[in-house]
Biopython code that builds the backbone (N, CA, C, O; Angstrom):
import numpy as np
from Bio.PDB.StructureBuilder import StructureBuilder

atoms = [
    (1, "MET", "N", (-96.816, -152.390, 104.264)),
    (1, "MET", "CA", (-95.962, -153.504, 104.615)),
    (1, "MET", "C", (-94.680, -153.453, 103.783)),
    (1, "MET", "O", (-94.720, -153.063, 102.616)),
    (2, "PRO", "N", (-93.565, -153.835, 104.356)),
    (2, "PRO", "CA", (-92.309, -153.855, 103.608)),
    (2, "PRO", "C", (-92.440, -154.679, 102.322)),
    (2, "PRO", "O", (-93.016, -155.767, 102.320)),
    (3, "GLY", "N", (-91.896, -154.139, 101.242)),
    (3, "GLY", "CA", (-91.941, -154.800, 99.945)),
    (3, "GLY", "C", (-93.170, -154.490, 99.118)),
    (3, "GLY", "O", (-93.214, -154.821, 97.933)),
    (4, "GLU", "N", (-94.164, -153.866, 99.711)),
    (4, "GLU", "CA", (-95.414, -153.564, 99.015)),
    (4, "GLU", "C", (-95.281, -152.295, 98.182)),
    (4, "GLU", "O", (-94.741, -151.290, 98.647)),
    (5, "ALA", "N", (-95.779, -152.348, 96.941)),
    (5, "ALA", "CA", (-95.779, -151.163, 96.080)),
    (5, "ALA", "C", (-96.896, -150.224, 96.515)),
    (5, "ALA", "O", (-98.033, -150.648, 96.723)),
    (6, "ILE", "N", (-96.564, -148.966, 96.646)),
    (6, "ILE", "CA", (-97.547, -147.942, 96.997)),
    (6, "ILE", "C", (-98.138, -147.359, 95.722)),
    (6, "ILE", "O", (-99.352, -147.185, 95.614)),
    (7, "VAL", "N", (-97.276, -147.061, 94.762)),
    (7, "VAL", "CA", (-97.697, -146.678, 93.411)),
    (7, "VAL", "C", (-96.823, -147.437, 92.430)),
    (7, "VAL", "O", (-95.694, -147.814, 92.742)),
    (8, "ARG", "N", (-97.367, -147.656, 91.233)),
    (8, "ARG", "CA", (-96.633, -148.391, 90.204)),
    (8, "ARG", "C", (-96.529, -147.558, 88.927)),
    (8, "ARG", "O", (-97.420, -146.777, 88.595)),
    (9, "ILE", "N", (-95.434, -147.747, 88.235)),
    (9, "ILE", "CA", (-95.207, -147.075, 86.962)),
    (9, "ILE", "C", (-96.421, -147.260, 86.063)),
    (9, "ILE", "O", (-96.937, -148.368, 85.917)),
    (10, "GLY", "N", (-96.871, -146.162, 85.463)),
    (10, "GLY", "CA", (-97.957, -146.209, 84.497)),
    (10, "GLY", "C", (-99.349, -146.040, 85.072)),
    (10, "GLY", "O", (-100.286, -145.758, 84.325)),
    (11, "GLU", "N", (-99.513, -146.203, 86.379)),
    (11, "GLU", "CA", (-100.830, -146.023, 86.985)),
    (11, "GLU", "C", (-101.280, -144.572, 86.855)),
    (11, "GLU", "O", (-100.458, -143.657, 86.789)),
    (12, "TYR", "N", (-102.583, -144.378, 86.819)),
    (12, "TYR", "CA", (-103.146, -143.032, 86.814)),
    (12, "TYR", "C", (-102.779, -142.338, 88.117)),
    (12, "TYR", "O", (-102.907, -142.931, 89.188)),
    (13, "ALA", "N", (-102.332, -141.107, 88.042)),
    (13, "ALA", "CA", (-101.905, -140.344, 89.221)),
    (13, "ALA", "C", (-103.065, -139.509, 89.742)),
    (13, "ALA", "O", (-103.523, -138.588, 89.066)),
    (14, "ASP", "N", (-103.536, -139.825, 90.928)),
    (14, "ASP", "CA", (-104.653, -139.081, 91.513)),
    (14, "ASP", "C", (-104.435, -138.685, 92.967)),
    (14, "ASP", "O", (-105.343, -138.163, 93.615)),
    (15, "LYS", "N", (-103.206, -138.937, 93.493)),
    (15, "LYS", "CA", (-102.919, -138.623, 94.888)),
    (15, "LYS", "C", (-101.478, -138.148, 95.040)),
    (15, "LYS", "O", (-100.592, -138.526, 94.274)),
    (16, "PHE", "N", (-101.276, -137.318, 96.042)),
    (16, "PHE", "CA", (-99.964, -136.848, 96.470)),
    (16, "PHE", "C", (-99.709, -137.483, 97.831)),
    (16, "PHE", "O", (-100.620, -137.557, 98.656)),
    (17, "TYR", "N", (-98.493, -137.938, 98.077)),
    (17, "TYR", "CA", (-98.170, -138.639, 99.319)),
    (17, "TYR", "C", (-97.042, -137.929, 100.062)),
    (17, "TYR", "O", (-96.112, -137.409, 99.445)),
    (18, "PHE", "N", (-97.132, -137.912, 101.382)),
    (18, "PHE", "CA", (-96.010, -137.480, 102.192)),
    (18, "PHE", "C", (-95.795, -138.507, 103.290)),
    (18, "PHE", "O", (-96.742, -139.085, 103.824)),
    (19, "ILE", "N", (-94.531, -138.719, 103.613)),
    (19, "ILE", "CA", (-94.155, -139.787, 104.540)),
    (19, "ILE", "C", (-94.165, -139.253, 105.968)),
    (19, "ILE", "O", (-93.426, -138.332, 106.315)),
    (20, "LYS", "N", (-95.018, -139.855, 106.778)),
    (20, "LYS", "CA", (-95.093, -139.494, 108.194)),
    (20, "LYS", "C", (-94.149, -140.364, 109.030)),
    (20, "LYS", "O", (-93.606, -139.926, 110.045)),
    (21, "ARG", "N", (-93.971, -141.616, 108.571)),
    (21, "ARG", "CA", (-93.090, -142.562, 109.277)),
    (21, "ARG", "C", (-92.676, -143.653, 108.307)),
    (21, "ARG", "O", (-93.467, -144.088, 107.471)),
    (22, "GLY", "N", (-91.426, -144.093, 108.423)),
    (22, "GLY", "CA", (-90.948, -145.205, 107.622)),
    (22, "GLY", "C", (-90.088, -144.770, 106.458)),
    (22, "GLY", "O", (-89.731, -143.600, 106.325)),
    (23, "LYS", "N", (-89.754, -145.756, 105.600)),
    (23, "LYS", "CA", (-88.893, -145.533, 104.436)),
    (23, "LYS", "C", (-89.515, -146.187, 103.210)),
    (23, "LYS", "O", (-90.126, -147.253, 103.286)),
    (24, "VAL", "N", (-89.337, -145.511, 102.080)),
    (24, "VAL", "CA", (-89.758, -146.074, 100.791)),
    (24, "VAL", "C", (-88.592, -145.971, 99.822)),
    (24, "VAL", "O", (-87.679, -145.168, 100.009)),
    (25, "GLU", "N", (-88.637, -146.796, 98.786)),
    (25, "GLU", "CA", (-87.638, -146.705, 97.732)),
    (25, "GLU", "C", (-88.317, -146.324, 96.435)),
    (25, "GLU", "O", (-89.450, -146.723, 96.164)),
    (26, "ILE", "N", (-87.603, -145.543, 95.639)),
    (26, "ILE", "CA", (-88.080, -145.126, 94.333)),
    (26, "ILE", "C", (-87.369, -146.003, 93.308)),
    (26, "ILE", "O", (-86.140, -146.063, 93.276)),
    (27, "ILE", "N", (-88.150, -146.679, 92.476)),
    (27, "ILE", "CA", (-87.608, -147.595, 91.477)),
    (27, "ILE", "C", (-87.754, -146.962, 90.092)),
    (27, "ILE", "O", (-88.852, -146.576, 89.694)),
    (28, "ALA", "N", (-86.641, -146.859, 89.363)),
    (28, "ALA", "CA", (-86.626, -146.230, 88.043)),
    (28, "ALA", "C", (-87.507, -146.983, 87.054)),
    (28, "ALA", "O", (-87.624, -148.208, 87.091)),
    (29, "ALA", "N", (-88.113, -146.214, 86.182)),
    (29, "ALA", "CA", (-89.073, -146.749, 85.217)),
    (29, "ALA", "C", (-88.470, -147.785, 84.281)),
    (29, "ALA", "O", (-89.042, -148.861, 84.107)),
    (30, "LYS", "N", (-87.344, -147.489, 83.686)),
    (30, "LYS", "CA", (-86.812, -148.367, 82.644)),
    (30, "LYS", "C", (-85.898, -149.458, 83.170)),
    (30, "LYS", "O", (-85.905, -150.575, 82.652)),
    (31, "SER", "N", (-85.115, -149.151, 84.188)),
    (31, "SER", "CA", (-84.075, -150.083, 84.620)),
    (31, "SER", "C", (-84.457, -150.954, 85.802)),
    (31, "SER", "O", (-83.753, -151.913, 86.114)),
    (32, "ASN", "N", (-85.561, -150.636, 86.465)),
    (32, "ASN", "CA", (-85.973, -151.362, 87.671)),
    (32, "ASN", "C", (-84.899, -151.311, 88.764)),
    (32, "ASN", "O", (-84.755, -152.242, 89.556)),
    (33, "ILE", "N", (-84.151, -150.205, 88.787)),
    (33, "ILE", "CA", (-83.089, -149.994, 89.771)),
    (33, "ILE", "C", (-83.527, -148.936, 90.766)),
    (33, "ILE", "O", (-84.173, -147.954, 90.399)),
    (34, "ARG", "N", (-83.170, -149.141, 92.033)),
    (34, "ARG", "CA", (-83.471, -148.146, 93.063)),
    (34, "ARG", "C", (-82.700, -146.865, 92.767)),
    (34, "ARG", "O", (-81.481, -146.879, 92.600)),
    (35, "ILE", "N", (-83.438, -145.757, 92.706)),
    (35, "ILE", "CA", (-82.777, -144.477, 92.444)),
    (35, "ILE", "C", (-82.797, -143.551, 93.649)),
    (35, "ILE", "O", (-82.076, -142.554, 93.679)),
    (36, "ALA", "N", (-83.619, -143.874, 94.642)),
    (36, "ALA", "CA", (-83.662, -143.031, 95.841)),
    (36, "ALA", "C", (-84.353, -143.767, 96.969)),
    (36, "ALA", "O", (-85.133, -144.694, 96.753)),
    (37, "ILE", "N", (-84.047, -143.329, 98.175)),
    (37, "ILE", "CA", (-84.762, -143.756, 99.378)),
    (37, "ILE", "C", (-85.313, -142.496, 100.019)),
    (37, "ILE", "O", (-84.589, -141.519, 100.210)),
    (38, "LEU", "N", (-86.589, -142.520, 100.349)),
    (38, "LEU", "CA", (-87.234, -141.382, 100.998)),
    (38, "LEU", "C", (-87.664, -141.779, 102.399)),
    (38, "LEU", "O", (-88.060, -142.919, 102.640)),
    (39, "GLU", "N", (-87.580, -140.826, 103.319)),
    (39, "GLU", "CA", (-87.939, -141.057, 104.712)),
    (39, "GLU", "C", (-88.896, -139.985, 105.205)),
    (39, "GLU", "O", (-89.359, -139.144, 104.434)),
    (40, "LYS", "N", (-89.183, -140.025, 106.485)),
    (40, "LYS", "CA", (-90.088, -139.078, 107.133)),
    (40, "LYS", "C", (-89.830, -137.654, 106.649)),
    (40, "LYS", "O", (-88.690, -137.191, 106.618)),
    (41, "GLY", "N", (-90.904, -136.974, 106.275)),
    (41, "GLY", "CA", (-90.815, -135.601, 105.806)),
    (41, "GLY", "C", (-90.721, -135.460, 104.302)),
    (41, "GLY", "O", (-90.963, -134.378, 103.767)),
    (42, "ALA", "N", (-90.373, -136.535, 103.609)),
    (42, "ALA", "CA", (-90.280, -136.502, 102.146)),
    (42, "ALA", "C", (-91.661, -136.713, 101.530)),
    (42, "ALA", "O", (-92.607, -137.105, 102.213)),
    (43, "TYR", "N", (-91.757, -136.450, 100.247)),
    (43, "TYR", "CA", (-93.035, -136.596, 99.540)),
    (43, "TYR", "C", (-92.808, -137.173, 98.155)),
    (43, "TYR", "O", (-91.692, -137.161, 97.635)),
    (44, "PHE", "N", (-93.880, -137.677, 97.570)),
    (44, "PHE", "CA", (-93.826, -138.178, 96.199)),
    (44, "PHE", "C", (-95.222, -138.129, 95.593)),
    (44, "PHE", "O", (-96.221, -138.002, 96.301)),
    (45, "GLY", "N", (-95.268, -138.230, 94.282)),
    (45, "GLY", "CA", (-96.539, -138.216, 93.568)),
    (45, "GLY", "C", (-96.828, -136.927, 92.841)),
    (45, "GLY", "O", (-97.789, -136.850, 92.076)),
    (46, "GLU", "N", (-96.001, -135.895, 93.067)),
    (46, "GLU", "CA", (-96.270, -134.593, 92.473)),
    (46, "GLU", "C", (-96.061, -134.570, 90.959)),
    (46, "GLU", "O", (-96.773, -133.855, 90.255)),
    (47, "ILE", "N", (-95.114, -135.325, 90.457)),
    (47, "ILE", "CA", (-94.857, -135.314, 89.010)),
    (47, "ILE", "C", (-96.060, -135.852, 88.255)),
    (47, "ILE", "O", (-96.466, -135.274, 87.247)),
    (48, "GLY", "N", (-96.626, -136.934, 88.720)),
    (48, "GLY", "CA", (-97.812, -137.488, 88.073)),
    (48, "GLY", "C", (-98.993, -136.533, 88.096)),
    (48, "GLY", "O", (-99.744, -136.447, 87.123)),
    (49, "LEU", "N", (-99.162, -135.819, 89.193)),
    (49, "LEU", "CA", (-100.283, -134.882, 89.299)),
    (49, "LEU", "C", (-100.079, -133.639, 88.449)),
    (49, "LEU", "O", (-101.023, -133.150, 87.829)),
    (50, "LEU", "N", (-98.867, -133.128, 88.415)),
    (50, "LEU", "CA", (-98.617, -131.838, 87.781)),
    (50, "LEU", "C", (-98.166, -131.926, 86.321)),
    (50, "LEU", "O", (-98.380, -130.987, 85.554)),
    (51, "ILE", "N", (-97.548, -133.035, 85.932)),
    (51, "ILE", "CA", (-96.915, -133.075, 84.618)),
    (51, "ILE", "C", (-97.455, -134.181, 83.720)),
    (51, "ILE", "O", (-97.832, -133.907, 82.581)),
    (52, "THR", "N", (-97.504, -135.415, 84.195)),
    (52, "THR", "CA", (-97.753, -136.547, 83.291)),
    (52, "THR", "C", (-99.136, -137.202, 83.402)),
    (52, "THR", "O", (-99.565, -137.879, 82.468)),
    (53, "ASN", "N", (-99.827, -137.015, 84.505)),
    (53, "ASN", "CA", (-101.100, -137.689, 84.809)),
    (53, "ASN", "C", (-100.946, -139.185, 85.078)),
    (53, "ASN", "O", (-101.931, -139.866, 85.362)),
    (54, "HIS", "N", (-99.736, -139.691, 84.992)),
    (54, "HIS", "CA", (-99.469, -141.093, 85.288)),
    (54, "HIS", "C", (-98.197, -141.197, 86.123)),
    (54, "HIS", "O", (-97.377, -140.279, 86.135)),
    (55, "ARG", "N", (-98.040, -142.306, 86.810)),
    (55, "ARG", "CA", (-96.860, -142.523, 87.645)),
    (55, "ARG", "C", (-95.650, -142.796, 86.758)),
    (55, "ARG", "O", (-95.717, -143.589, 85.818)),
    (56, "THR", "N", (-94.550, -142.129, 87.073)),
    (56, "THR", "CA", (-93.327, -142.272, 86.292)),
    (56, "THR", "C", (-92.320, -143.212, 86.951)),
    (56, "THR", "O", (-91.308, -143.564, 86.345)),
    (57, "VAL", "N", (-92.592, -143.613, 88.174)),
    (57, "VAL", "CA", (-91.739, -144.543, 88.920)),
    (57, "VAL", "C", (-92.641, -145.459, 89.754)),
    (57, "VAL", "O", (-93.837, -145.214, 89.911)),
    (58, "THR", "N", (-92.034, -146.501, 90.273)),
    (58, "THR", "CA", (-92.695, -147.321, 91.285)),
    (58, "THR", "C", (-92.139, -146.897, 92.637)),
    (58, "THR", "O", (-90.936, -146.680, 92.780)),
    (59, "VAL", "N", (-93.008, -146.782, 93.617)),
    (59, "VAL", "CA", (-92.591, -146.471, 94.989)),
    (59, "VAL", "C", (-92.985, -147.666, 95.841)),
    (59, "VAL", "O", (-94.148, -148.067, 95.876)),
    (60, "ARG", "N", (-91.995, -148.228, 96.528)),
    (60, "ARG", "CA", (-92.214, -149.446, 97.306)),
    (60, "ARG", "C", (-91.755, -149.227, 98.747)),
    (60, "ARG", "O", (-90.728, -148.593, 98.989)),
    (61, "ALA", "N", (-92.516, -149.753, 99.693)),
    (61, "ALA", "CA", (-92.170, -149.642, 101.112)),
    (61, "ALA", "C", (-90.937, -150.482, 101.426)),
    (61, "ALA", "O", (-90.826, -151.629, 100.993)),
    (62, "ILE", "N", (-90.020, -149.899, 102.179)),
    (62, "ILE", "CA", (-88.868, -150.644, 102.701)),
    (62, "ILE", "C", (-89.183, -151.125, 104.111)),
    (62, "ILE", "O", (-88.830, -152.240, 104.494)),
    (63, "THR", "N", (-89.851, -150.272, 104.871)),
    (63, "THR", "CA", (-90.274, -150.586, 106.237)),
    (63, "THR", "C", (-91.779, -150.379, 106.306)),
    (63, "THR", "O", (-92.408, -150.038, 105.305)),
    (64, "LYS", "N", (-92.347, -150.582, 107.467)),
    (64, "LYS", "CA", (-93.731, -150.162, 107.659)),
    (64, "LYS", "C", (-93.771, -148.662, 107.458)),
    (64, "LYS", "O", (-92.901, -147.937, 107.942)),
    (65, "VAL", "N", (-94.787, -148.196, 106.742)),
    (65, "VAL", "CA", (-94.856, -146.787, 106.374)),
    (65, "VAL", "C", (-96.208, -146.217, 106.774)),
    (65, "VAL", "O", (-97.246, -146.856, 106.600)),
    (66, "ASN", "N", (-96.178, -145.012, 107.310)),
    (66, "ASN", "CA", (-97.393, -144.254, 107.589)),
    (66, "ASN", "C", (-97.362, -143.054, 106.659)),
    (66, "ASN", "O", (-96.464, -142.217, 106.747)),
    (67, "LEU", "N", (-98.349, -142.969, 105.760)),
    (67, "LEU", "CA", (-98.378, -141.919, 104.752)),
    (67, "LEU", "C", (-99.546, -140.978, 104.959)),
    (67, "LEU", "O", (-100.632, -141.390, 105.367)),
    (68, "GLY", "N", (-99.308, -139.715, 104.674)),
    (68, "GLY", "CA", (-100.392, -138.765, 104.512)),
    (68, "GLY", "C", (-100.731, -138.739, 103.028)),
    (68, "GLY", "O", (-99.839, -138.847, 102.186)),
    (69, "VAL", "N", (-101.993, -138.599, 102.707)),
    (69, "VAL", "CA", (-102.429, -138.619, 101.313)),
    (69, "VAL", "C", (-103.331, -137.419, 101.064)),
    (69, "VAL", "O", (-104.242, -137.133, 101.841)),
    (70, "ILE", "N", (-103.056, -136.720, 99.958)),
    (70, "ILE", "CA", (-103.911, -135.614, 99.543)),
    (70, "ILE", "C", (-104.417, -135.925, 98.138)),
    (70, "ILE", "O", (-103.628, -136.134, 97.216)),
    (71, "GLU", "N", (-105.715, -135.953, 97.988)),
    (71, "GLU", "CA", (-106.332, -136.218, 96.683)),
    (71, "GLU", "C", (-106.057, -135.068, 95.724)),
    (71, "GLU", "O", (-105.894, -133.922, 96.142)),
    (72, "ASN", "N", (-106.008, -135.382, 94.444)),
    (72, "ASN", "CA", (-105.716, -134.409, 93.401)),
    (72, "ASN", "C", (-106.631, -133.183, 93.450)),
    (72, "ASN", "O", (-106.163, -132.055, 93.292)),
    (73, "ASP", "N", (-107.916, -133.394, 93.665)),
    (73, "ASP", "CA", (-108.855, -132.262, 93.649)),
    (73, "ASP", "C", (-108.656, -131.312, 94.829)),
    (73, "ASP", "O", (-109.175, -130.196, 94.816)),
    (74, "VAL", "N", (-107.917, -131.739, 95.839)),
    (74, "VAL", "CA", (-107.563, -130.875, 96.968)),
    (74, "VAL", "C", (-106.137, -130.339, 96.790)),
    (74, "VAL", "O", (-105.866, -129.178, 97.099)),
    (75, "PHE", "N", (-105.246, -131.169, 96.302)),
    (75, "PHE", "CA", (-103.838, -130.825, 96.149)),
    (75, "PHE", "C", (-103.630, -129.624, 95.227)),
    (75, "PHE", "O", (-102.936, -128.677, 95.595)),
    (76, "LEU", "N", (-104.219, -129.654, 94.048)),
    (76, "LEU", "CA", (-103.978, -128.594, 93.073)),
    (76, "LEU", "C", (-104.462, -127.223, 93.546)),
    (76, "LEU", "O", (-103.724, -126.248, 93.394)),
    (77, "PRO", "N", (-105.666, -127.102, 94.111)),
    (77, "PRO", "CA", (-106.068, -125.785, 94.627)),
    (77, "PRO", "C", (-105.164, -125.277, 95.758)),
    (77, "PRO", "O", (-104.885, -124.080, 95.836)),
    (78, "ILE", "N", (-104.714, -126.167, 96.618)),
    (78, "ILE", "CA", (-103.793, -125.765, 97.686)),
    (78, "ILE", "C", (-102.497, -125.251, 97.077)),
    (78, "ILE", "O", (-102.000, -124.192, 97.459)),
    (79, "LEU", "N", (-101.956, -126.000, 96.136)),
    (79, "LEU", "CA", (-100.678, -125.634, 95.547)),
    (79, "LEU", "C", (-100.746, -124.305, 94.794)),
    (79, "LEU", "O", (-99.755, -123.578, 94.737)),
    (80, "LYS", "N", (-101.886, -123.986, 94.226)),
    (80, "LYS", "CA", (-102.032, -122.708, 93.518)),
    (80, "LYS", "C", (-101.902, -121.517, 94.471)),
    (80, "LYS", "O", (-101.630, -120.399, 94.035)),
    (81, "SER", "N", (-102.093, -121.754, 95.754)),
    (81, "SER", "CA", (-101.901, -120.701, 96.758)),
    (81, "SER", "C", (-100.429, -120.460, 97.058)),
    (81, "SER", "O", (-100.082, -119.502, 97.749)),
    (82, "PHE", "N", (-99.561, -121.326, 96.541)),
    (82, "PHE", "CA", (-98.114, -121.233, 96.757)),
    (82, "PHE", "C", (-97.410, -121.258, 95.404)),
    (82, "PHE", "O", (-96.816, -122.272, 95.037)),
    (83, "PRO", "N", (-97.472, -120.144, 94.652)),
    (83, "PRO", "CA", (-96.973, -120.134, 93.271)),
    (83, "PRO", "C", (-95.491, -120.479, 93.131)),
    (83, "PRO", "O", (-95.103, -121.093, 92.137)),
    (84, "GLU", "N", (-94.658, -120.102, 94.094)),
    (84, "GLU", "CA", (-93.235, -120.443, 93.994)),
    (84, "GLU", "C", (-93.025, -121.948, 94.082)),
    (84, "GLU", "O", (-92.214, -122.506, 93.342)),
    (85, "GLN", "N", (-93.744, -122.603, 94.973)),
    (85, "GLN", "CA", (-93.631, -124.056, 95.103)),
    (85, "GLN", "C", (-94.205, -124.746, 93.866)),
    (85, "GLN", "O", (-93.647, -125.733, 93.388)),
    (86, "LEU", "N", (-95.306, -124.231, 93.357)),
    (86, "LEU", "CA", (-95.901, -124.793, 92.138)),
    (86, "LEU", "C", (-94.907, -124.706, 90.979)),
    (86, "LEU", "O", (-94.728, -125.674, 90.241)),
    (87, "GLU", "N", (-94.264, -123.556, 90.820)),
    (87, "GLU", "CA", (-93.279, -123.401, 89.752)),
    (87, "GLU", "C", (-92.115, -124.370, 89.941)),
    (87, "GLU", "O", (-91.677, -125.009, 88.984)),
    (88, "TYR", "N", (-91.617, -124.479, 91.163)),
    (88, "TYR", "CA", (-90.524, -125.409, 91.446)),
    (88, "TYR", "C", (-90.903, -126.841, 91.071)),
    (88, "TYR", "O", (-90.152, -127.525, 90.376)),
    (89, "LEU", "N", (-92.060, -127.285, 91.528)),
    (89, "LEU", "CA", (-92.478, -128.667, 91.282)),
    (89, "LEU", "C", (-92.740, -128.946, 89.812)),
    (89, "LEU", "O", (-92.457, -130.047, 89.341)),
    (90, "THR", "N", (-93.269, -127.988, 89.082)),
    (90, "THR", "CA", (-93.554, -128.228, 87.668)),
    (90, "THR", "C", (-92.292, -128.155, 86.804)),
    (90, "THR", "O", (-92.324, -128.549, 85.638)),
    (91, "ASN", "N", (-91.192, -127.660, 87.355)),
    (91, "ASN", "CA", (-89.934, -127.604, 86.605)),
    (91, "ASN", "C", (-88.968, -128.718, 86.983)),
    (91, "ASN", "O", (-87.840, -128.744, 86.491)),
    (92, "VAL", "N", (-89.385, -129.636, 87.846)),
    (92, "VAL", "CA", (-88.554, -130.776, 88.222)),
    (92, "VAL", "C", (-88.380, -131.649, 86.991)),
    (92, "VAL", "O", (-89.353, -131.948, 86.298)),
    (93, "ARG", "N", (-87.174, -132.050, 86.720)),
    (93, "ARG", "CA", (-86.900, -132.958, 85.596)),
    (93, "ARG", "C", (-86.320, -134.243, 86.152)),
    (93, "ARG", "O", (-85.511, -134.228, 87.079)),
    (94, "PHE", "N", (-86.732, -135.321, 85.589)),
    (94, "PHE", "CA", (-86.277, -136.627, 86.063)),
    (94, "PHE", "C", (-85.620, -137.381, 84.955)),
    (94, "PHE", "O", (-85.169, -138.508, 85.158)),
]
sb = StructureBuilder()
sb.init_structure("model")
sb.init_model(0)
sb.init_chain("A")
sb.init_seg("    ")
for serial, (resi, resn, name, xyz) in enumerate(atoms, 1):
    if name == "N":
        sb.init_residue(resn, " ", resi, " ")
    sb.init_atom(name, np.array(xyz, "f"), 0.0, 1.0, " ", f" {name:<3s}", serial, name[0])
structure = sb.get_structure()
């Protein structure tokens, strides 16, 4: 639902999300300011899974959103099959 948080700063990271439909906003950890809008085809949650084990931002729905979700125990083995993508994602700096 619009306005609903999908993930919140500091929560344990156990899922990777990709947007099938709708829009979400990324809210910065310290300033509570919108830093990005993501739409269909975009993804989020990888930093928490690969680097910090916790959510580094809040992601909130702007519109009704349909998300695909991949659990951590499935995500990491899949990603290991794509070493270039794994390297790219683990070198993302925010």
